[in-house]
C-alpha positions as CSV (number, residue, x, y, z in Angstrom):
1,M,0.1,0.1,0.0
2,D,1.4,3.4,-0.9
3,M,1.4,6.5,1.1
4,E,-1.7,7.9,-0.6
5,E,-3.6,4.8,0.2
6,M,-2.3,4.6,3.8
7,S,-3.3,8.4,4.4
8,T,-6.9,8.1,3.2
9,P,-7.8,4.6,4.6
10,L,-11.7,4.4,4.3
11,R,-11.9,6.7,1.2
12,Y,-9.5,4.2,-0.4
13,F,-11.4,1.3,0.9
14,C,-14.8,2.5,-0.4
15,K,-13.2,3.3,-3.8
16,K,-11.7,-0.2,-4.0
17,H,-15.0,-1.8,-3.2
18,N,-17.2,0.5,-5.4
19,L,-18.9,2.2,-2.5
20,E,-20.2,5.6,-2.9
21,S,-19.2,8.3,-0.6
22,F,-21.7,10.3,1.5
23,K,-23.6,12.9,-0.3
24,D,-23.4,16.4,1.2
25,D,-26.9,17.9,1.2
26,K,-25.5,21.4,1.9
27,V,-27.6,21.8,5.1
28,K,-25.4,23.3,7.7
29,T,-26.0,22.0,11.4
30,V,-24.0,21.9,14.6
31,T,-23.2,18.2,13.8
32,S,-22.2,18.9,10.2
33,T,-20.0,21.9,11.2
34,Q,-18.2,19.9,13.9
35,Q,-17.7,16.9,11.5
36,N,-16.2,19.2,8.9
37,R,-13.9,20.7,11.5
38,I,-12.7,17.4,12.7
39,E,-12.1,16.0,9.2
40,G,-10.1,19.2,8.4
41,T,-7.9,18.7,11.6
42,I,-7.3,15.1,10.8
43,Q,-6.4,16.0,7.2
44,E,-3.9,18.5,8.7
45,V,-2.4,15.6,10.8
46,I,-2.2,13.3,7.8
47,N,-0.5,16.1,5.8
48,A,2.0,16.9,8.6
49,Y,2.9,13.3,8.8
50,R,3.5,12.9,5.1
51,Q,5.6,16.0,5.0
52,N,7.7,15.2,8.1
53,N,8.3,11.5,8.0
54,T,10.1,9.2,5.6
55,L,8.8,6.1,7.6
56,P,6.2,4.1,5.5
57,Q,4.0,3.7,8.6
58,P,3.3,5.3,11.9
59,T,5.0,4.2,15.1
60,L,3.5,3.3,18.5
61,L,5.2,5.6,21.1
62,R,5.8,2.8,23.4
63,E,8.3,4.2,25.8
64,Q,6.4,7.5,26.2
65,H,3.2,5.6,27.0
66,Y,5.0,3.3,29.4
67,G,6.5,6.4,31.3
68,Y,3.0,8.2,31.5
69,L,1.4,5.0,32.9
70,K,4.2,4.1,35.3
71,K,4.0,7.7,36.9
72,G,0.2,7.3,37.2
73,L,0.5,4.2,39.2
74,H,2.6,6.2,41.9
75,N,1.3,9.7,41.8
76,L,-1.7,11.6,40.2
77,S,-2.0,15.4,39.9
78,D,-4.6,17.5,41.5
79,A,-6.5,17.3,38.2
80,Y,-7.7,13.9,39.1
81,E,-9.5,14.9,42.3
82,S,-12.7,14.7,40.3
83,L,-12.2,10.9,40.0
84,D,-12.0,10.4,43.7
85,A,-14.9,8.0,43.3
86,S,-13.4,6.2,40.4
87,R,-10.0,5.1,41.8
88,P,-10.5,1.4,41.1
89,W,-10.9,2.4,37.6
90,L,-7.6,4.1,37.5
91,C,-6.0,1.0,38.7
92,Y,-7.6,-1.0,36.0
93,W,-7.0,1.5,33.1
94,I,-3.4,1.7,33.9
95,L,-2.7,-2.0,34.6
96,H,-4.5,-3.1,31.6
97,S,-2.7,-0.6,29.4
98,L,0.6,-1.9,30.9
99,E,-0.2,-5.5,30.1
100,L,-1.1,-4.7,26.6
101,L,2.2,-3.1,26.2
102,D,4.0,-6.2,27.7
103,E,5.4,-4.0,30.4
104,P,5.8,-5.7,33.8
105,V,4.6,-4.2,37.1
106,S,6.9,-4.8,40.1
107,T,5.8,-7.2,43.0
108,S,5.9,-4.3,45.3
109,V,3.6,-2.0,43.3
110,C,1.2,-5.0,42.6
111,S,1.0,-5.5,46.5
112,D,0.4,-1.8,46.9
113,V,-2.5,-1.9,44.5
114,C,-4.0,-5.0,46.2
115,R,-3.8,-3.4,49.6
116,F,-5.5,-0.3,48.2
117,L,-8.3,-2.2,46.6
118,A,-8.9,-4.2,49.7
119,R,-9.6,-0.8,51.5
120,C,-12.1,-0.1,48.8
121,Q,-14.1,-3.3,49.4
122,S,-17.2,-2.7,51.2
123,P,-18.1,-4.7,54.5
124,T,-21.2,-5.6,52.9
125,G,-19.7,-6.8,49.6
126,G,-18.5,-5.4,46.5
127,F,-16.1,-2.5,45.8
128,A,-16.6,1.3,46.2
129,G,-14.9,4.1,44.3
130,G,-12.6,4.8,47.2
131,P,-12.2,3.7,50.8
132,G,-15.2,4.4,52.9
133,Q,-17.5,5.0,50.1
134,Q,-20.7,3.1,49.1
135,A,-20.4,-0.2,47.1
136,H,-21.0,0.3,43.4
137,L,-21.1,-2.1,40.4
138,A,-18.9,0.0,38.2
139,P,-15.8,0.2,40.5
140,T,-16.6,-3.5,41.5
141,Y,-16.0,-4.5,37.9
142,A,-12.8,-2.4,37.7
143,A,-11.4,-3.7,41.1
144,V,-12.0,-7.4,40.1
145,S,-10.6,-6.8,36.7
146,A,-7.5,-5.1,38.0
147,L,-7.0,-7.9,40.7
148,C,-7.3,-10.6,37.8
149,I,-4.7,-8.6,35.9
150,I,-2.4,-8.8,38.8
151,G,-3.1,-12.6,39.1
152,T,-1.3,-13.3,42.4
153,Q,-2.7,-15.3,45.2
154,E,-2.5,-11.9,47.1
155,A,-4.8,-10.4,44.6
156,Y,-7.2,-13.2,44.4
157,D,-7.4,-13.3,48.3
158,V,-8.7,-9.7,48.3
159,I,-11.9,-10.7,46.9
160,D,-14.6,-11.8,49.4
161,R,-16.7,-14.0,47.1
162,E,-19.5,-14.7,49.5
163,K,-20.1,-11.0,50.3
164,L,-19.6,-10.2,46.6
165,L,-22.6,-12.3,45.8
166,D,-24.6,-10.8,48.5
167,F,-23.9,-7.5,47.0
168,L,-24.9,-8.6,43.6
169,L,-28.1,-10.1,44.9
170,S,-28.9,-6.8,46.8
171,V,-28.7,-4.8,43.5
172,K,-30.7,-7.4,41.5
173,Q,-34.2,-6.2,40.3
174,P,-37.2,-8.5,39.7
175,D,-37.2,-7.9,36.0
176,G,-33.6,-9.2,35.7
177,S,-31.9,-5.8,35.5
178,F,-29.5,-4.4,38.1
179,V,-29.1,-1.1,39.8
180,M,-25.6,0.4,40.0
181,H,-25.7,0.5,43.8
182,V,-28.5,0.1,46.4
183,G,-31.1,2.9,45.7
184,G,-29.4,3.7,42.4
185,E,-30.2,3.8,38.7
186,V,-30.6,1.0,36.3
187,D,-28.8,0.6,33.0
188,I,-27.2,-2.0,30.9
189,R,-23.8,-1.3,32.2
190,S,-24.7,-2.7,35.6
191,A,-25.8,-6.0,34.0
192,Y,-22.4,-6.5,32.2
193,C,-20.5,-5.4,35.4
194,A,-22.4,-8.1,37.5
195,V,-22.2,-10.8,34.8
196,S,-18.5,-10.2,34.4
197,V,-17.4,-10.3,38.0
198,A,-19.7,-13.2,38.8
199,S,-18.3,-15.3,35.9
200,L,-14.6,-14.4,36.7
201,T,-15.1,-15.3,40.4
202,N,-17.3,-18.3,40.0
203,I,-20.2,-17.0,42.0
204,T,-23.0,-17.4,39.5
205,T,-26.1,-19.0,41.0
206,P,-29.3,-20.3,39.2
207,K,-31.2,-17.1,40.6
208,L,-28.6,-14.4,40.1
209,F,-29.1,-13.8,36.3
210,E,-32.8,-15.1,36.1
211,R,-34.6,-12.9,33.5
212,T,-31.5,-10.9,32.9
213,P,-31.0,-12.1,29.2
214,G,-34.6,-11.1,28.5
215,W,-34.1,-7.7,29.8
216,I,-31.0,-7.1,27.9
217,V,-32.7,-8.1,24.8
218,S,-35.4,-5.5,25.6
219,C,-32.7,-2.9,25.2
220,Q,-32.0,-3.7,21.6
221,N,-33.9,-1.1,19.5
222,W,-35.0,-0.5,15.8
223,E,-31.5,0.8,15.1
224,G,-30.0,-2.6,15.9
225,G,-27.7,-1.4,18.7
226,L,-28.7,-1.3,22.4
227,G,-29.5,1.6,24.6
228,G,-28.9,2.0,28.3
229,V,-32.6,1.0,29.1
230,P,-35.4,-0.2,26.9
231,G,-36.5,2.5,24.5
232,M,-33.2,4.5,24.5
233,E,-31.0,5.4,21.6
234,A,-28.4,2.8,20.6
235,H,-24.9,3.6,22.1
236,G,-21.5,1.9,21.6
237,G,-20.7,1.4,25.3
238,Y,-24.1,0.3,26.1
239,T,-24.2,-2.1,23.1
240,F,-20.9,-3.6,24.0
241,C,-21.9,-4.1,27.6
242,G,-25.2,-5.8,26.7
243,T,-23.6,-8.0,24.0
244,A,-20.6,-9.0,26.1
245,A,-23.0,-10.0,28.9
246,M,-25.2,-12.1,26.7
247,V,-22.0,-13.9,25.3
248,I,-20.9,-14.7,28.9
249,L,-24.3,-16.0,29.7
250,G,-24.3,-18.2,26.6
251,E,-27.5,-16.4,25.2
252,G,-26.0,-14.3,22.4
253,H,-28.4,-16.0,19.9
254,M,-31.4,-14.1,21.6
255,L,-30.1,-10.8,20.0
256,N,-30.9,-10.0,16.5
257,L,-27.2,-10.3,15.5
258,K,-27.6,-9.2,11.9
259,S,-29.3,-6.1,12.8
260,L,-26.5,-5.5,15.5
261,L,-23.9,-6.0,12.9
262,R,-25.4,-3.7,10.5
263,W,-25.6,-0.9,13.1
264,V,-21.9,-1.3,14.4
265,A,-20.5,-1.6,10.9
266,Y,-22.0,1.8,10.0
267,R,-20.2,3.3,13.2
268,Q,-16.8,3.2,11.6
269,M,-16.1,6.6,10.1
270,R,-15.2,6.7,6.3
271,F,-12.7,9.5,6.5
272,E,-11.2,9.1,10.0
273,G,-11.0,5.4,10.2
274,G,-12.0,5.3,13.9
275,F,-15.4,4.8,15.3
276,Q,-18.3,7.1,16.5
277,G,-20.4,6.0,19.5
278,R,-23.9,7.0,18.1
279,C,-25.2,8.0,14.8
280,N,-24.3,11.6,13.8
281,K,-21.7,11.9,16.5
282,L,-17.9,12.6,16.1
283,V,-15.2,10.0,16.1
284,D,-13.7,9.2,19.5
285,G,-10.6,7.0,20.3
286,C,-12.4,5.2,23.3
287,Y,-14.9,3.6,20.8
288,S,-11.8,1.9,19.1
289,F,-12.7,-0.7,21.7
290,W,-16.4,-0.2,22.7
291,Q,-17.3,-0.5,19.0
292,A,-14.5,-2.5,17.4
293,G,-14.5,-4.9,20.3
294,L,-18.2,-5.7,19.4
295,L,-17.1,-7.3,16.1
296,P,-15.2,-10.2,17.7
297,L,-18.3,-10.9,19.9
298,L,-20.5,-10.9,16.9
299,H,-18.2,-13.0,14.9
300,L,-18.1,-15.6,17.6
301,A,-21.9,-15.5,18.0
302,L,-22.4,-16.0,14.3
303,F,-19.7,-18.5,14.1
304,R,-21.6,-20.7,16.7
305,E,-24.7,-20.4,14.6
306,G,-22.9,-21.9,11.7
307,D,-22.7,-18.9,9.5
308,S,-20.5,-20.1,6.5
309,T,-20.0,-16.6,5.1
310,L,-17.7,-15.4,8.0
311,S,-14.0,-14.6,7.3
312,T,-11.6,-17.0,8.8
313,S,-8.7,-14.3,9.0
314,S,-10.2,-11.0,9.8
315,W,-13.0,-9.2,12.0
316,M,-15.8,-7.5,10.0
317,F,-14.4,-3.9,10.1
318,E,-11.4,-2.2,8.2
319,R,-8.7,-3.0,10.8
320,Q,-5.9,-1.1,9.1
321,A,-7.9,2.1,9.1
322,L,-8.6,1.9,12.8
323,Q,-4.9,1.3,13.5
324,E,-4.0,4.4,11.3
325,Y,-6.5,6.5,13.3
326,I,-5.1,5.6,16.6
327,L,-1.4,5.8,15.7
328,L,-1.8,8.9,13.8
329,C,-4.4,10.9,15.6
330,C,-4.7,9.6,19.2
331,Q,-1.1,9.6,20.5
332,N,0.3,12.3,22.8
333,P,3.9,12.8,21.9
334,D,4.7,12.8,25.7
335,G,2.8,9.6,26.3
336,G,-0.9,8.7,26.8
337,L,-3.7,8.6,24.3
338,L,-6.7,10.7,23.6
339,D,-10.1,11.0,22.0
340,K,-9.1,13.0,18.9
341,P,-6.6,15.7,17.9
342,G,-6.9,18.7,20.1
343,K,-8.0,16.8,23.2
344,S,-6.0,16.1,26.3
345,R,-4.6,12.7,27.1
346,D,-6.2,10.6,30.0
347,F,-5.9,7.2,31.4
348,Y,-9.4,6.2,30.1
349,H,-8.6,6.9,26.5
350,T,-5.0,5.4,26.9
351,C,-6.7,2.1,28.0
352,Y,-9.4,1.9,25.4
353,C,-7.4,3.2,22.4
354,L,-4.8,0.5,23.2
355,S,-7.4,-2.1,23.6
356,G,-9.0,-1.2,20.3
357,L,-5.5,-1.2,18.7
358,S,-5.0,-4.8,20.1
359,I,-8.4,-5.8,18.7
360,A,-7.4,-4.5,15.3
361,Q,-4.1,-6.2,15.3
362,H,-5.2,-9.9,16.5
363,F,-7.8,-12.2,14.8
364,K,-8.4,-15.3,16.8
365,I,-11.2,-17.9,16.5
366,R,-10.4,-21.2,18.2
367,D,-7.0,-22.2,17.1
368,V,-6.8,-19.8,14.2
369,H,-4.7,-16.7,15.1
370,H,-3.9,-14.0,12.4
371,K,-2.0,-10.8,13.0
372,L,-2.2,-7.5,11.0
373,I,0.3,-5.2,12.4
374,L,0.4,-1.8,10.8
375,G,4.0,-0.6,10.6
376,K,6.9,-2.5,12.4
377,E,6.5,-5.5,14.6
378,E,7.5,-3.1,17.5
379,N,3.9,-1.7,17.2
380,R,2.5,-5.1,18.2
381,L,0.4,-5.2,21.5
382,A,-0.5,-8.1,23.5
383,P,-4.0,-9.6,22.6
384,T,-7.0,-8.6,24.8
385,D,-10.0,-10.8,25.5
386,P,-12.9,-9.0,23.8
387,V,-15.4,-10.1,26.5
388,Y,-13.6,-9.0,29.6
389,N,-10.9,-6.6,28.1
390,I,-8.1,-8.1,30.0
391,C,-5.4,-10.3,28.5
392,P,-6.6,-13.9,27.7
393,E,-4.2,-15.7,29.9
394,K,-5.2,-13.6,32.8
395,V,-8.8,-14.6,32.2
396,A,-7.9,-18.3,31.9
397,Q,-5.9,-18.1,35.1
398,A,-8.6,-16.4,37.1
399,L,-11.2,-18.9,35.9
400,E,-8.9,-21.7,36.8
401,H,-8.3,-20.4,40.4
402,F,-11.9,-19.5,41.3
403,N,-13.4,-22.6,39.8
404,L,-11.5,-24.6,42.4
405,F,-14.0,-23.2,45.0
406,P,-17.7,-24.0,45.1
407,V,-20.3,-21.6,44.2
408,P,-21.6,-20.0,47.4
409,L,-25.2,-21.2,46.9
410,Q,-26.0,-21.1,50.6
411,R,-25.9,-17.3,50.6
412,E,-28.8,-16.9,48.3
413,A,-31.5,-17.9,50.6
414,A,-30.9,-14.8,52.8
415,A,-31.3,-12.6,49.7
416,N,-34.3,-10.4,49.2
417,V,-35.0,-11.2,45.6
418,S,-38.4,-11.8,44.0
């Protein structure tokens, strides 16, 4: 592929496959103005790259990202005060980014993280956003995921499985949905968080997810994607959460998979190469995972249904175009990744940009593993499990460990679940 083809990924792709470009109806809106602005900004990035580089492909700034992440594990600036209720998330975002970069974390730092997350664990089960705060499903997912990434006996021992089950039952609703915390709101993220941590720690009981698949299906709307609750607009993050939960529960076939595939395929931006979260929204680096990560889940679900038209070497999106967007447009020169050019770096976007880059690089179905690495081999990231978004060997290790213990069924009798 020559430089011109590399620098206009989806325009080239559409031309190659005889796809018409979008027609401009000449009606100016806030959305169209913003879209034109971001396309102009990205074209400037592409032009600057072509003028100032002799390398045939962009490079992952591995050392800079490592320095940014390593510093974040030890010290955060005052700007992160607003994330005081999201501290387990910071642990997860940083640890997962480091494992994708194949960068080890010292034993002492891992122990420090374990001790901190233990302080975030509520006496009534589950984890809070910080010590002394209320248990909440979102930081519970982040804490359990971070501990599974560490993967030591010390990390596993932090998790009180019996009380975790109590907490999940306390936020389970009669219709199969979950509230984020006792007295909190319902949305599809909470179902995914509950399903993910229960499956990783082997605490799934017959009653825990009763009616949950049906409730998730009710969140799929006419667009094909899933909203936060029934009747809401389809959204990339919510769609990932619902689909991944259904895959874990073995009920992916209950979704309208073809409609879902059509919706997510149209979320990859033709000019930028990255993904948008909803129809008529701008590209955003975090959807490199929330949307692109859906495609392996759909591939697996359709594969199980016996779809003979599926590729045996690639996911159903333009993988090179996504890598180009992340490497050219989402890297801060000093380390860390971001939403789009002009935005600030943060640990959230660093995690999900790298996760999306990993998904785009690795295709794996059963024993078939194909790599598509844009640029040099040094750009290669470790694979990530598209269901849990931690590295596959850490998922397997956690499942092997916790499956040695019985499911705490005896706790269910005390739960107030109708």
